[in-house]
C-alpha positions as CSV (number, residue, x, y, z in Angstrom):
1,M,66.5,-45.9,51.0
2,K,67.3,-44.2,48.0
3,V,65.9,-46.0,45.1
4,V,67.7,-45.2,41.3
5,N,67.1,-46.7,37.7
6,C,63.8,-47.7,38.5
7,L,61.5,-49.9,35.5
8,I,58.1,-49.4,36.6
9,Q,55.9,-51.9,35.6
10,N,52.0,-51.3,34.7
11,G,49.6,-51.8,37.7
12,P,47.3,-50.2,40.1
13,Y,49.4,-46.9,40.2
14,K,47.1,-44.5,38.6
15,S,46.5,-41.9,41.3
16,E,48.5,-39.2,43.0
17,Y,51.9,-40.4,41.5
18,R,52.1,-43.1,44.1
19,H,54.4,-46.2,43.6
20,T,54.8,-48.8,46.7
21,L,57.5,-51.1,46.9
22,F,58.2,-53.9,49.4
23,L,61.8,-54.8,50.0
24,K,63.1,-57.7,52.2
25,I,66.9,-58.5,52.7
26,T,67.8,-61.6,54.2
27,N,71.6,-62.1,55.3
28,L,72.4,-65.5,54.8
29,D,76.3,-65.0,56.0
30,G,79.0,-62.6,56.0
31,Q,79.3,-62.3,52.0
32,T,76.2,-63.6,50.9
33,Q,72.6,-61.8,51.5
34,Y,69.3,-62.3,49.4
35,Q,66.9,-59.4,48.2
36,T,63.3,-59.8,47.3
37,V,61.2,-57.0,46.1
38,Y,57.4,-57.0,45.7
39,E,55.8,-54.2,43.6
40,G,52.2,-54.9,43.6
41,D,51.7,-58.2,42.1
42,N,55.0,-58.9,40.6
43,L,58.1,-60.3,42.7
44,Y,61.9,-60.0,42.0
45,G,64.5,-61.2,43.8
46,R,68.5,-61.6,43.7
47,K,71.4,-63.1,45.6
48,L,74.5,-60.7,46.2
49,Y,77.9,-62.2,46.8
50,N,80.7,-59.9,48.1
51,G,77.7,-57.2,46.7
52,S,77.4,-58.0,43.2
53,G,74.4,-59.9,42.1
54,Q,71.9,-60.1,39.2
55,W,68.0,-59.5,39.6
56,H,65.8,-62.1,38.8
57,K,61.8,-62.1,38.0
58,Y,59.8,-64.5,40.1
59,T,60.0,-66.9,37.0
60,N,63.8,-66.8,37.2
61,T,64.3,-65.0,34.3
62,P,67.1,-61.9,34.3
63,I,66.2,-58.6,34.5
């Protein structure tokens, strides 16, 4: 997987240049999927329809 245009939040990533992301993709039907990303204690999600959708923070704030 290739990750581009990343915004890295402050977190426990102070040594060895490591940054850990956890990605979960759930296919709801043929056109819709839901993606969630955990970054440390931060959770982001977006619902994709036909390949397009907006990322949101766990507070449902668009980013």
